Backbone of each chain as ProteinMPNN parsed JSONL, in Angstrom:
{"seq_chain_A": "MGQQQTTNLRMRSARAALGWTQQDLAAAIGATRQTIGLIENGLYNPSLKLCLSIAHALNKKLDDLFWEEASNA", "coords_chain_A": {"N_chain_A": [[0.841, -1.126, 0.017], [1.331, 1.504, -0.734], [2.32, 5.031, -0.051], [0.307, 7.659, -0.737], [0.371, 11.18, -1.232], [-1.899, 13.3, -0.959], [-3.609, 16.255, -1.509], [-5.443, 17.49, 1.232], [-8.539, 18.257, 1.136], [-10.685, 18.06, 2.452], [-10.406, 18.581, 4.68], [-9.362, 21.18, 4.91], [-11.526, 22.58, 3.751], [-13.048, 22.46, 5.777], [-11.827, 23.612, 7.657], [-12.08, 26.352, 6.348], [-14.542, 26.602, 6.464], [-15.378, 27.334, 9.25], [-14.291, 29.989, 9.013], [-12.092, 30.054, 9.528], [-8.662, 30.967, 9.934], [-5.603, 29.513, 8.143], [-3.409, 30.131, 10.615], [-5.242, 30.109, 12.707], [-6.447, 28.075, 13.076], [-3.779, 26.497, 13.523], [-3.148, 28.344, 15.868], [-5.205, 27.25, 17.966], [-4.59, 24.484, 18.182], [-2.022, 24.395, 18.885], [-0.149, 24.274, 17.357], [2.404, 25.25, 14.212], [1.754, 27.342, 11.597], [2.78, 26.71, 9.143], [3.094, 23.65, 9.987], [0.397, 23.085, 9.547], [-0.563, 23.92, 6.735], [1.238, 22.269, 5.13], [-0.037, 19.824, 6.261], [-2.846, 20.187, 4.845], [-1.665, 20.489, 2.533], [-0.525, 18.049, 2.036], [1.911, 17.073, 2.669], [2.719, 16.46, 5.103], [2.436, 14.308, 7.483], [0.435, 14.001, 9.579], [0.651, 12.706, 13.459], [-1.416, 10.503, 15.258], [-2.264, 11.809, 17.442], [-2.184, 14.449, 16.884], [-3.706, 14.666, 14.919], [-6.385, 13.889, 16.243], [-6.672, 16.213, 17.987], [-6.615, 18.145, 15.685], [-9.368, 17.373, 14.802], [-11.078, 17.978, 16.948], [-11.058, 20.522, 17.154], [-11.899, 21.376, 14.697], [-14.346, 20.659, 14.899], [-14.85, 18.31, 14.019], [-15.175, 14.434, 12.957], [-12.529, 12.315, 13.297], [-12.897, 10.382, 11.092], [-13.856, 12.039, 9.476], [-12.577, 13.844, 8.426], [-9.934, 12.619, 7.881], [-9.619, 10.067, 6.945], [-9.262, 7.209, 4.209], [-10.364, 5.542, 1.455], [-9.3, 2.046, 1.388], [-8.231, 1.381, -1.044], [-7.252, 3.903, -1.874], [-5.517, 4.874, -0.082]], "CA_chain_A": [[-0.243, -0.082, -0.043], [1.895, 3.212, -1.103], [1.842, 6.56, 0.54], [-0.016, 9.037, -1.537], [0.476, 12.061, -1.02], [-2.741, 14.026, -1.678], [-4.588, 17.384, -0.806], [-6.83, 17.068, 2.418], [-9.399, 19.011, 0.567], [-11.847, 18.214, 3.838], [-9.78, 19.448, 6.285], [-9.478, 23.086, 4.177], [-12.997, 22.943, 3.407], [-13.929, 22.231, 7.532], [-11.498, 25.01, 8.55], [-12.862, 27.272, 5.875], [-16.372, 26.283, 6.981], [-15.283, 27.941, 10.26], [-13.888, 31.425, 8.659], [-10.377, 30.303, 9.833], [-7.302, 30.769, 8.535], [-4.293, 28.099, 9.186], [-2.863, 30.216, 11.627], [-6.141, 30.241, 13.608], [-6.397, 26.607, 13.389], [-2.718, 26.178, 14.567], [-3.303, 28.602, 17.564], [-6.134, 26.594, 18.633], [-4.228, 22.864, 18.827], [-0.915, 24.546, 19.184], [1.412, 23.702, 16.283], [2.673, 26.239, 13.882], [0.897, 27.598, 10.48], [3.4, 25.557, 8.444], [2.67, 22.209, 10.078], [-1.249, 23.2, 9.193], [-0.334, 24.032, 5.552], [1.956, 21.037, 5.08], [-0.862, 18.722, 6.316], [-3.614, 20.424, 4.156], [-1.312, 20.084, 1.109], [-0.478, 16.632, 1.667], [3.209, 17.243, 2.613], [3.155, 15.82, 6.335], [1.901, 12.902, 7.967], [0.777, 13.617, 11.246], [0.31, 11.924, 14.476], [-2.989, 10.343, 15.395], [-2.55, 12.488, 18.768], [-2.444, 15.705, 16.171], [-5.334, 14.572, 13.92], [-7.375, 13.908, 17.054], [-6.806, 17.633, 18.412], [-7.284, 18.92, 14.949], [-10.614, 16.772, 14.528], [-11.75, 18.353, 17.944], [-10.861, 21.783, 17.073], [-13.055, 21.761, 14.057], [-15.939, 19.742, 15.471], [-15.334, 17.171, 12.977], [-14.655, 13.401, 13.473], [-11.583, 12.052, 12.58], [-12.742, 9.943, 9.665], [-14.472, 13.166, 8.142], [-11.095, 14.761, 7.885], [-8.786, 11.83, 7.151], [-10.525, 8.44, 6.497], [-9.233, 7.425, 2.848], [-10.411, 4.412, 1.057], [-8.02, 1.056, 1.052], [-7.414, 1.584, -2.305], [-6.551, 5.19, -2.28], [-4.741, 4.653, 0.41]], "C_chain_A": [[1.109, 1.087, -0.204], [1.374, 4.285, -0.69], [1.76, 7.547, -0.533], [-0.126, 9.927, -1.082], [-0.883, 13.274, -1.612], [-3.513, 15.166, -0.577], [-5.467, 17.286, -0.065], [-7.94, 18.34, 1.787], [-10.522, 19.206, 1.994], [-11.414, 19.04, 4.963], [-9.81, 21.037, 6.095], [-10.622, 23.476, 4.4], [-13.68, 23.142, 5.134], [-13.057, 23.372, 8.312], [-12.097, 26.176, 7.859], [-14.19, 27.684, 6.186], [-16.682, 27.605, 8.037], [-15.272, 29.303, 10.468], [-12.561, 31.213, 9.355], [-9.479, 29.835, 9.281], [-6.363, 29.705, 9.178], [-3.969, 28.656, 10.533], [-4.027, 30.439, 12.57], [-5.908, 28.926, 13.903], [-5.228, 26.313, 14.141], [-2.442, 26.644, 16.011], [-3.987, 27.967, 18.217], [-5.606, 25.263, 18.987], [-2.706, 23.195, 19.287], [0.278, 23.926, 18.496], [1.688, 25.114, 15.315], [1.396, 26.553, 12.22], [1.373, 26.659, 9.477], [3.151, 24.429, 8.359], [1.02, 22.204, 9.234], [-1.442, 22.891, 7.742], [0.237, 22.629, 4.892], [1.037, 19.924, 4.995], [-2.163, 18.6, 5.175], [-3.219, 19.918, 2.509], [-0.768, 18.547, 0.755], [1.231, 16.099, 2.166], [3.646, 16.487, 4.221], [2.035, 15.412, 6.705], [1.828, 13.391, 9.228], [0.433, 12.674, 12.189], [-0.85, 11.388, 14.702], [-3.169, 11.777, 16.694], [-3.065, 13.887, 17.924], [-3.66, 15.829, 15.453], [-6.164, 14.825, 15.09], [-7.818, 15.736, 17.419], [-7.026, 18.725, 16.894], [-9.009, 18.889, 14.445], [-11.545, 17.501, 15.533], [-11.912, 19.615, 17.895], [-11.903, 22.365, 15.507], [-14.45, 21.12, 14.188], [-16.422, 19.27, 14.776], [-14.932, 15.729, 13.745], [-13.601, 13.153, 12.824], [-11.937, 11.246, 11.345], [-13.346, 10.716, 8.488], [-13.328, 13.746, 7.63], [-9.874, 13.806, 6.872], [-8.928, 10.525, 6.654], [-10.25, 8.453, 4.936], [-9.718, 5.827, 2.747], [-9.254, 3.724, 1.349], [-7.179, 1.657, 0.054], [-7.167, 2.843, -2.616], [-5.333, 5.442, -1.552], [-3.176, 5.07, 0.553]], "O_chain_A": [[1.771, 1.163, 0.831], [0.192, 4.588, -0.85], [2.684, 8.125, -1.106], [-0.924, 9.824, -0.151], [-0.708, 13.978, -2.607], [-3.851, 15.047, 0.601], [-6.537, 16.952, -0.574], [-7.835, 19.437, 2.335], [-11.005, 20.262, 2.4], [-11.9, 19.821, 5.781], [-10.179, 21.888, 6.904], [-10.914, 24.467, 5.069], [-14.616, 23.866, 5.474], [-13.442, 23.936, 9.336], [-12.628, 27.032, 8.567], [-14.744, 28.783, 6.164], [-17.551, 28.474, 7.964], [-15.794, 29.912, 11.402], [-11.948, 32.204, 9.751], [-9.286, 28.881, 8.528], [-6.361, 29.217, 10.308], [-4.142, 27.965, 11.536], [-3.644, 31.174, 13.479], [-5.237, 28.597, 14.881], [-5.369, 25.909, 15.295], [-1.914, 26.05, 16.951], [-3.573, 27.899, 19.374], [-6.045, 24.768, 20.025], [-2.139, 22.373, 20.007], [1.269, 23.322, 18.904], [1.125, 26.123, 15.739], [0.375, 25.895, 12.02], [0.593, 25.866, 8.949], [2.954, 23.858, 7.286], [0.673, 21.333, 8.436], [-2.17, 21.978, 7.351], [-0.496, 22.001, 4.128], [1.066, 19.131, 4.055], [-2.538, 17.538, 4.678], [-3.888, 19.34, 1.652], [-0.628, 18.016, -0.347], [1.643, 14.948, 2.022], [4.774, 16.037, 4.419], [0.917, 15.86, 6.452], [2.782, 13.347, 10.004], [-0.154, 11.691, 11.737], [-1.659, 12.086, 14.091], [-4.128, 12.549, 16.711], [-4.153, 14.393, 18.198], [-4.43, 16.786, 15.378], [-6.727, 15.919, 15.11], [-8.88, 16.315, 17.188], [-7.498, 19.858, 16.982], [-9.696, 19.79, 13.965], [-12.705, 17.704, 15.174], [-12.864, 20.071, 18.529], [-12.44, 23.462, 15.361], [-15.431, 21.251, 13.456], [-17.617, 19.277, 14.477], [-14.466, 15.739, 14.885], [-13.507, 13.677, 11.714], [-11.162, 11.462, 10.414], [-13.427, 10.467, 7.285], [-13.195, 14.093, 6.456], [-9.27, 14.035, 5.825], [-8.113, 10.069, 5.852], [-10.744, 9.353, 4.257], [-9.545, 5.011, 3.652], [-8.218, 4.35, 1.572], [-6.065, 2.179, 0.084], [-6.805, 3.006, -3.781], [-4.338, 6.002, -2.012], [-2.457, 4.498, 1.372]]}, "seq_chain_B": "MHNKAKLTGLDERGRDSIKTIASIMYFINLQVIIFDVLIRQIFLKQDYHDFEDLAVIIVFNALVFLIAVFWKGGITIPRFNMLTIGAVYVAILIIGSLLGVLIGRFSGWGGYWPYLGRVAGVSAILLCIYILAAWLGNRRMNKLSEEQ", "coords_chain_B": {"N_chain_B": [[-5.714, 21.076, 24.494], [-2.745, 20.79, 23.274], [-0.103, 20.962, 21.338], [2.483, 21.593, 21.096], [5.978, 21.956, 22.343], [6.738, 23.009, 25.682], [9.243, 23.77, 26.22], [10.937, 24.5, 23.939], [8.844, 25.715, 22.335], [8.019, 23.87, 19.922], [5.992, 22.503, 17.63], [4.907, 18.896, 16.846], [5.72, 18.633, 13.987], [8.186, 20.145, 13.677], [9.877, 19.19, 15.915], [10.057, 16.594, 15.125], [11.149, 16.908, 12.439], [14.153, 17.53, 13.499], [14.517, 16.043, 14.858], [15.108, 13.97, 13.194], [17.37, 15.414, 11.634], [19.245, 15.914, 13.289], [19.908, 12.622, 14.119], [20.902, 11.717, 11.87], [23.314, 13.659, 11.631], [24.438, 12.744, 13.541], [25.14, 10.187, 13.14], [27.085, 11.062, 10.905], [28.839, 12.358, 12.071], [30.126, 10.701, 13.652], [31.088, 8.893, 12.227], [32.98, 10.219, 10.961], [34.942, 10.87, 13.072], [35.707, 8.507, 13.726], [36.755, 7.815, 11.448], [38.978, 9.904, 11.006], [40.439, 8.816, 13.435], [41.555, 6.526, 12.118], [42.789, 6.992, 10.013], [45.043, 8.852, 11.434], [45.835, 6.566, 12.805], [47.098, 4.474, 10.973], [48.076, 5.785, 8.742], [49.315, 7.983, 9.774], [50.666, 7.265, 11.594], [50.908, 7.978, 14.131], [51.155, 7.84, 17.523], [49.274, 6.011, 20.188], [48.011, 7.669, 22.327], [48.003, 10.468, 21.061], [45.725, 10.218, 19.959], [43.727, 9.529, 21.938], [41.676, 10.472, 23.205], [39.837, 10.851, 21.422], [39.158, 8.078, 20.436], [38.361, 7.074, 22.901], [35.982, 8.74, 22.723], [34.746, 7.399, 20.666], [34.214, 5.031, 21.423], [32.464, 5.32, 23.939], [30.058, 6.469, 22.966], [29.269, 4.323, 20.883], [28.956, 2.626, 22.768], [27.032, 3.662, 24.487], [25.027, 4.551, 22.878], [23.673, 1.791, 21.598], [23.316, 0.404, 24.161], [21.081, 2.426, 24.519], [19.786, 1.945, 22.725], [18.698, -0.593, 22.688], [17.753, -0.518, 25.505], [15.303, 1.345, 24.76], [13.668, -0.245, 23.31], [13.945, -0.28, 20.731], [15.596, -2.032, 18.95], [14.22, -4.847, 19.282], [15.231, -7.668, 21.028], [14.004, -10.803, 20.972], [14.298, -13.576, 22.133], [17.303, -14.985, 23.184], [19.784, -16.347, 21.279], [22.429, -18.813, 21.605], [24.109, -19.552, 19.792], [24.443, -17.667, 18.261], [24.819, -15.244, 19.22], [27.207, -16.225, 20.449], [28.507, -16.575, 17.351], [28.85, -13.8, 16.638], [30.753, -13.128, 18.852], [32.838, -14.636, 18.01], [33.214, -13.569, 15.452], [33.733, -11.085, 16.083], [35.922, -11.09, 17.066], [37.869, -12.106, 15.436], [37.822, -9.942, 13.768], [39.367, -8.078, 15.245], [41.553, -8.935, 15.488], [42.347, -9.227, 12.913], [42.602, -6.581, 12.445], [44.623, -5.549, 14.73], [46.389, -7.064, 12.993], [46.888, -5.612, 10.668], [47.009, -3.297, 11.641], [49.595, -2.997, 12.917], [50.697, -2.85, 16.01], [51.911, -3.903, 17.536], [55.019, -5.278, 18.926], [56.707, -7.718, 16.899], [55.687, -11.156, 17.059], [55.242, -11.726, 19.368], [54.128, -9.94, 21.068], [51.516, -9.992, 20.26], [50.057, -12.257, 21.038], [49.156, -10.956, 23.974], [47.624, -8.502, 23.322], [45.907, -9.802, 21.732], [44.435, -11.389, 23.625], [43.773, -9.026, 24.987], [41.669, -7.673, 23.221], [39.997, -10.092, 23.087], [39.056, -10.206, 26.075], [37.754, -7.368, 26.303], [35.891, -7.311, 24.222], [34.412, -9.457, 25.135], [33.337, -8.402, 27.658], [32.046, -6.114, 26.553], [30.368, -7.331, 25.448], [28.801, -8.648, 27.095], [27.539, -6.803, 28.677], [25.846, -5.667, 26.349], [24.246, -7.755, 26.141], [23.012, -7.559, 28.39], [21.688, -5.342, 28.387], [20.092, -5.636, 26.552], [18.611, -7.641, 27.424], [17.234, -6.497, 29.515], [15.811, -4.072, 28.411], [14.057, -5.769, 26.707], [12.309, -6.987, 28.706], [11.511, -4.49, 29.765], [9.736, -4.063, 27.627], [7.947, -5.454, 27.19], [6.752, -5.767, 29.683], [5.469, -2.854, 29.522], [4.029, -3.48, 26.963], [1.996, -5.109, 27.741], [-1.108, -6.565, 28.21], [-3.91, -4.515, 29.75]], "CA_chain_B": [[-5.106, 20.214, 23.266], [-1.876, 22.027, 23.333], [0.954, 20.266, 20.69], [4.07, 22.226, 21.424], [6.884, 21.683, 23.525], [6.846, 23.672, 26.626], [10.743, 24.547, 26.663], [11.096, 24.751, 23.472], [7.939, 25.899, 21.405], [8.139, 23.635, 18.532], [5.637, 21.155, 17.452], [5.642, 17.65, 16.163], [6.515, 18.773, 12.812], [9.232, 20.762, 14.131], [10.614, 17.524, 16.186], [10.408, 15.354, 13.769], [12.635, 17.172, 11.56], [15.223, 18.422, 14.171], [15.086, 14.253, 15.55], [16.249, 13.215, 11.8], [18.674, 15.927, 11.339], [20.424, 14.941, 14.362], [20.217, 11.705, 13.799], [21.364, 11.955, 10.695], [24.388, 14.275, 11.884], [25.065, 12.196, 14.874], [26.238, 9.066, 12.394], [28.144, 11.438, 10.291], [29.634, 13.205, 13.012], [30.73, 9.582, 14.269], [32.17, 8.358, 11.115], [34.11, 11.709, 10.417], [35.845, 10.769, 14.134], [36.437, 7.283, 13.538], [37.97, 7.978, 9.85], [40.321, 10.466, 11.45], [41.424, 8.067, 13.969], [41.995, 5.176, 11.389], [43.915, 7.828, 9.447], [46.215, 9.116, 12.093], [46.607, 4.988, 13.638], [47.19, 3.841, 9.916], [48.808, 6.582, 7.806], [50.48, 8.935, 10.143], [51.5, 6.46, 12.274], [50.502, 8.539, 15.251], [51.059, 7.316, 19.191], [47.967, 6.21, 20.636], [48.26, 8.987, 23.236], [47.983, 11.191, 20.567], [44.244, 10.436, 19.665], [43.041, 8.561, 22.942], [40.16, 11.101, 23.642], [38.861, 10.69, 20.525], [38.78, 6.853, 21.054], [37.302, 7.388, 24.749], [34.736, 9.356, 22.491], [33.977, 6.566, 19.668], [33.566, 4.282, 22.614], [31.613, 5.777, 24.515], [29.0, 6.808, 21.779], [29.077, 3.096, 20.976], [28.218, 1.942, 23.944], [26.015, 4.555, 24.765], [23.585, 4.578, 22.094], [23.624, 0.547, 21.826], [22.384, 0.235, 24.933], [19.985, 2.797, 24.984], [18.607, 1.657, 21.638], [18.181, -1.753, 23.123], [16.774, -0.123, 26.261], [14.19, 1.677, 24.34], [13.345, -1.189, 22.455], [14.503, -0.254, 19.244], [15.929, -3.36, 18.574], [13.858, -6.05, 20.06], [14.974, -9.46, 20.733], [12.672, -11.698, 21.598], [15.223, -14.745, 22.586], [18.6, -15.151, 22.907], [20.207, -17.957, 21.187], [23.532, -18.47, 21.962], [24.69, -19.783, 18.709], [24.341, -16.276, 17.629], [26.038, -14.647, 20.271], [28.922, -17.129, 19.976], [29.263, -16.141, 16.395], [29.009, -12.3, 17.031], [31.757, -13.152, 19.153], [33.772, -14.918, 16.718], [33.602, -12.312, 14.237], [34.535, -9.618, 16.747], [37.672, -11.783, 17.611], [38.411, -12.434, 13.84], [37.817, -8.493, 12.883], [39.815, -7.29, 16.071], [42.755, -10.034, 15.161], [42.817, -8.727, 11.708], [43.051, -4.993, 12.461], [45.659, -5.672, 14.596], [48.017, -7.41, 11.779], [46.641, -4.421, 10.031], [47.751, -1.651, 12.183], [50.516, -3.596, 13.736], [50.595, -2.089, 16.919], [52.639, -4.763, 18.724], [56.303, -5.86, 18.395], [56.531, -9.174, 16.728], [54.49, -12.136, 17.132], [55.384, -12.289, 20.975], [53.082, -8.943, 21.803], [49.974, -10.523, 19.165], [48.757, -12.483, 21.918], [48.695, -10.463, 24.976], [47.068, -7.763, 22.015], [44.615, -10.347, 21.325], [43.881, -11.258, 24.851], [43.06, -7.507, 25.723], [40.366, -7.753, 22.489], [38.752, -11.022, 23.543], [38.613, -9.648, 27.261], [37.002, -5.912, 25.885], [34.605, -7.915, 23.174], [33.473, -10.479, 26.4], [32.674, -7.831, 28.616], [30.893, -5.582, 25.815], [29.171, -8.099, 24.866], [27.879, -8.9, 28.282], [26.785, -5.293, 28.653], [24.767, -5.797, 25.627], [22.9, -8.567, 26.079], [22.142, -7.705, 29.529], [20.583, -4.002, 28.134], [19.0, -5.943, 25.518], [17.162, -8.061, 28.186], [16.578, -5.499, 30.281], [15.002, -3.659, 27.471], [13.016, -6.715, 26.152], [11.737, -7.292, 29.8], [10.729, -3.514, 30.013], [8.73, -3.369, 26.281], [7.312, -6.891, 27.085], [5.785, -4.948, 30.809], [4.659, -1.918, 28.981], [2.623, -3.489, 26.088], [0.93, -5.78, 28.655], [-2.393, -6.058, 28.443], [-4.348, -4.237, 30.977]], "C_chain_B": [[-3.9, 21.266, 22.779], [-0.299, 20.821, 22.386], [2.083, 20.679, 20.685], [4.433, 22.327, 22.151], [6.781, 22.738, 24.354], [8.082, 24.488, 26.662], [10.798, 25.303, 25.14], [10.357, 25.499, 21.846], [7.829, 25.071, 20.038], [6.814, 22.309, 18.752], [5.881, 20.24, 17.144], [6.208, 17.594, 14.956], [8.006, 18.813, 13.256], [10.044, 19.351, 15.063], [10.667, 16.571, 15.851], [11.518, 15.555, 13.26], [14.026, 17.391, 12.489], [15.82, 16.822, 15.036], [16.271, 13.621, 14.013], [17.18, 13.942, 11.883], [19.663, 15.743, 11.871], [20.48, 13.548, 14.529], [21.402, 11.286, 13.088], [23.364, 12.632, 10.958], [25.255, 13.648, 12.606], [26.4, 10.96, 14.276], [27.372, 9.95, 11.26], [29.403, 11.838, 10.907], [30.545, 11.563, 14.044], [31.929, 8.773, 13.583], [32.913, 8.964, 10.749], [35.333, 11.249, 11.347], [36.558, 9.364, 14.083], [37.369, 7.192, 12.302], [38.937, 8.754, 10.364], [41.244, 9.749, 12.261], [42.108, 6.939, 13.397], [43.304, 5.828, 10.371], [45.251, 8.262, 10.468], [47.019, 7.556, 12.495], [47.279, 4.425, 12.331], [48.438, 4.527, 9.025], [49.573, 7.415, 8.522], [51.129, 8.411, 11.332], [51.702, 6.849, 13.9], [50.462, 7.76, 16.749], [49.688, 7.182, 19.342], [47.893, 6.995, 21.32], [47.378, 10.112, 22.459], [46.295, 11.586, 20.228], [43.457, 9.437, 20.809], [42.122, 9.039, 23.306], [39.541, 10.64, 22.221], [38.196, 9.344, 20.154], [38.235, 6.428, 21.649], [35.971, 7.602, 23.771], [33.955, 8.078, 21.658], [33.629, 5.373, 20.568], [32.545, 4.128, 23.047], [30.418, 6.149, 23.824], [28.759, 5.318, 21.36], [28.072, 2.636, 21.813], [27.127, 2.638, 24.904], [24.8, 4.177, 24.274], [23.495, 2.835, 22.008], [22.685, 0.225, 22.886], [21.066, 1.274, 25.359], [18.887, 2.053, 24.021], [17.957, 0.422, 22.198], [17.088, -1.548, 24.581], [15.207, 0.508, 25.806], [13.385, 1.138, 23.626], [13.218, -0.851, 21.279], [14.756, -1.26, 18.345], [15.405, -4.328, 19.351], [14.379, -7.338, 20.01], [14.445, -10.519, 21.579], [13.196, -12.74, 22.612], [16.498, -15.077, 22.142], [19.289, -16.386, 22.432], [21.559, -17.651, 21.288], [24.49, -18.978, 21.438], [25.123, -18.149, 18.117], [25.358, -15.449, 18.216], [27.038, -14.898, 20.481], [29.406, -16.73, 18.749], [29.244, -14.787, 16.274], [30.484, -12.267, 17.234], [32.741, -13.522, 18.602], [34.12, -13.828, 16.173], [34.082, -10.949, 14.95], [35.922, -10.092, 16.901], [38.42, -11.523, 16.479], [38.566, -10.868, 13.358], [38.965, -8.108, 13.851], [41.62, -7.77, 15.729], [43.34, -9.578, 13.875], [43.301, -7.323, 11.597], [43.962, -5.008, 13.171], [46.768, -6.093, 14.122], [47.988, -6.466, 10.948], [47.847, -3.124, 10.523], [49.224, -2.101, 12.812], [51.545, -3.152, 14.917], [51.965, -2.789, 17.844], [53.834, -5.232, 17.927], [56.674, -7.273, 18.406], [55.578, -9.569, 17.057], [54.311, -12.493, 19.029], [54.286, -11.351, 21.562], [51.852, -9.035, 20.86], [49.387, -10.989, 20.226], [48.133, -11.715, 23.062], [47.347, -9.185, 24.709], [45.346, -8.598, 22.235], [43.635, -11.112, 22.529], [42.748, -10.289, 24.964], [41.667, -7.592, 24.895], [39.671, -8.73, 22.531], [38.075, -10.815, 24.834], [37.635, -8.075, 27.111], [35.715, -6.759, 25.503], [33.699, -8.468, 24.238], [32.898, -9.763, 27.121], [31.652, -6.559, 27.68], [29.683, -6.011, 25.593], [27.974, -8.683, 25.682], [26.978, -7.813, 28.418], [25.816, -5.378, 27.64], [23.774, -6.554, 25.602], [21.961, -8.375, 27.492], [21.088, -6.386, 29.343], [19.61, -4.879, 27.174], [17.85, -6.815, 26.255], [16.386, -7.366, 29.13], [15.366, -4.658, 29.747], [13.764, -4.198, 27.062], [11.918, -6.615, 27.166], [10.576, -5.783, 29.995], [9.528, -3.069, 28.745], [7.7, -4.385, 26.707], [6.153, -5.83, 28.592], [5.06, -3.704, 30.102], [3.664, -2.175, 27.819], [2.112, -4.787, 26.477], [-0.121, -5.345, 28.318], [-3.019, -5.821, 29.536], [-5.611, -5.059, 31.735]], "O_chain_B": [[-4.064, 22.278, 22.098], [0.331, 20.009, 23.063], [2.88, 19.93, 20.121], [3.765, 22.768, 23.086], [6.703, 23.759, 23.67], [8.087, 25.661, 27.038], [10.719, 26.531, 25.084], [10.905, 25.732, 20.768], [7.527, 25.722, 19.038], [6.716, 21.486, 19.662], [7.089, 20.094, 16.957], [7.059, 16.748, 14.682], [8.816, 17.887, 13.235], [10.834, 18.64, 14.442], [11.349, 15.644, 16.287], [12.565, 14.915, 13.36], [15.055, 17.378, 11.815], [16.899, 16.537, 15.555], [17.406, 13.169, 13.867], [18.191, 13.344, 12.253], [20.763, 15.478, 11.386], [21.376, 13.259, 15.321], [22.45, 10.75, 13.448], [24.369, 12.08, 10.51], [26.479, 13.767, 12.541], [27.587, 10.772, 14.544], [28.404, 9.395, 10.883], [30.565, 11.74, 10.512], [31.397, 11.652, 14.928], [33.0, 8.288, 13.95], [33.781, 8.42, 10.066], [36.472, 11.165, 10.886], [37.743, 9.164, 14.351], [38.458, 6.624, 12.223], [40.042, 8.246, 10.176], [42.464, 9.813, 12.114], [43.063, 6.397, 13.952], [44.387, 5.315, 10.091], [46.391, 7.933, 10.142], [48.23, 7.335, 12.515], [48.252, 3.742, 12.651], [49.482, 3.958, 8.704], [50.642, 7.703, 7.985], [51.994, 9.01, 11.971], [52.412, 6.246, 14.706], [49.495, 7.018, 16.92], [48.897, 7.967, 18.818], [47.23, 7.712, 20.569], [46.354, 10.608, 22.928], [45.753, 12.691, 20.22], [42.613, 8.633, 20.415], [41.359, 8.263, 23.881], [38.549, 9.915, 22.297], [37.056, 9.271, 19.696], [37.522, 5.46, 21.384], [35.003, 6.851, 23.9], [32.788, 7.778, 21.91], [32.596, 4.768, 20.28], [31.737, 3.225, 22.833], [29.506, 6.005, 24.638], [27.58, 5.093, 21.632], [26.879, 2.363, 21.687], [26.549, 2.134, 25.867], [23.829, 3.68, 24.845], [22.826, 2.662, 23.027], [21.527, -0.145, 22.693], [20.254, 1.034, 26.253], [17.731, 1.699, 24.255], [16.727, 0.362, 22.199], [16.023, -2.138, 24.764], [14.164, 0.209, 26.386], [12.399, 1.742, 23.206], [12.182, -1.203, 20.716], [14.275, -1.378, 17.218], [16.163, -4.751, 20.223], [14.078, -8.11, 19.101], [14.618, -10.835, 22.756], [12.705, -12.841, 23.736], [16.796, -15.393, 20.99], [19.355, -17.381, 23.153], [21.976, -16.504, 21.123], [25.585, -19.079, 21.99], [26.195, -17.819, 17.608], [26.448, -15.087, 17.774], [27.914, -14.066, 20.721], [30.609, -16.471, 18.708], [30.012, -14.576, 15.335], [31.321, -11.772, 16.478], [33.708, -12.76, 18.623], [35.162, -13.202, 16.364], [34.67, -10.002, 14.428], [36.913, -9.364, 16.836], [39.447, -10.844, 16.472], [39.464, -10.618, 12.554], [39.864, -7.659, 13.14], [42.608, -7.036, 15.755], [44.554, -9.518, 13.684], [44.195, -6.941, 10.841], [44.827, -4.375, 12.565], [47.894, -5.774, 14.506], [49.034, -6.283, 10.327], [48.815, -2.489, 10.106], [49.918, -1.157, 13.189], [52.773, -3.098, 14.852], [52.745, -2.214, 18.603], [53.841, -5.514, 16.729], [56.907, -7.954, 19.404], [54.599, -8.891, 17.368], [53.544, -13.221, 19.658], [53.549, -11.796, 22.442], [51.186, -8.006, 20.745], [48.337, -10.468, 20.603], [46.915, -11.704, 23.242], [46.426, -8.944, 25.49], [44.244, -8.229, 22.641], [42.435, -11.357, 22.409], [41.525, -10.419, 25.017], [40.611, -7.594, 25.527], [38.549, -8.572, 22.05], [36.88, -11.074, 24.977], [36.81, -7.849, 27.997], [34.731, -6.896, 26.23], [32.518, -8.139, 24.347], [31.798, -10.183, 27.479], [30.598, -6.169, 28.183], [28.546, -5.542, 25.535], [26.839, -9.033, 25.362], [25.761, -7.931, 28.278], [24.694, -5.122, 28.08], [22.646, -6.282, 25.191], [20.816, -8.76, 27.73], [19.997, -6.3, 29.907], [18.394, -4.682, 27.166], [16.653, -6.831, 25.969], [15.219, -7.559, 29.472], [14.281, -4.515, 30.311], [12.695, -3.592, 26.995], [10.786, -6.267, 26.829], [9.371, -5.817, 30.245], [8.718, -2.144, 28.801], [6.523, -4.068, 26.534], [5.039, -5.358, 28.368], [3.837, -3.721, 30.245], [2.701, -1.439, 27.599], [1.79, -5.578, 25.591], [-0.369, -4.159, 28.101], [-2.911, -6.649, 30.441], [-5.958, -4.742, 32.873]]}, "name": "protein", "num_of_chains": 2, "seq": "MGQQQTTNLRMRSARAALGWTQQDLAAAIGATRQTIGLIENGLYNPSLKLCLSIAHALNKKLDDLFWEEASNAMHNKAKLTGLDERGRDSIKTIASIMYFINLQVIIFDVLIRQIFLKQDYHDFEDLAVIIVFNALVFLIAVFWKGGITIPRFNMLTIGAVYVAILIIGSLLGVLIGRFSGWGGYWPYLGRVAGVSAILLCIYILAAWLGNRRMNKLSEEQ"}
């Protein structure tokens, strides 16, 4: 199962729906803006702990933001 | 929800990057020191006391690094196989003997046997320390990973 780097549009749109900038989300979860940008661009693979922080901050479930079907993962 | 380290203010990506770079730089530095010692010993024919401090740093690093890896469970050794341990010990002795001949730090074959004795003794002590660290590390990992 190869690691494919894809843009995380679901995370980006969930953040935009709240009217948050990357900086706002970063401040909410205690990360840097660059880290949020890299996650959204599929260039950084966050830990489960960070994924949970993001999901909580955006009022979403983990699956809503990060789940990928096996064929795409 | 706070993912930044209290002291440094780095988030997990920053810490990951630094860990990766630090690991790579650690190995590069160690290899450079080893290379430097070999050059001084083989080509420049310097006296051991001229690079004794560097040799101590190399031994200390190798010793502490492997012990830490075993203790942290980086390399999990489920069961000790005496045959494998014996083979490793013999391999160390052969490499040590060959290096001794290559470097020629003893005067004549009369000085070779005491040298080989030191190689055998130090290797045995180091191997025992590693086995102990691996055993303790394995026991620690088993305890931590037990079902609650």
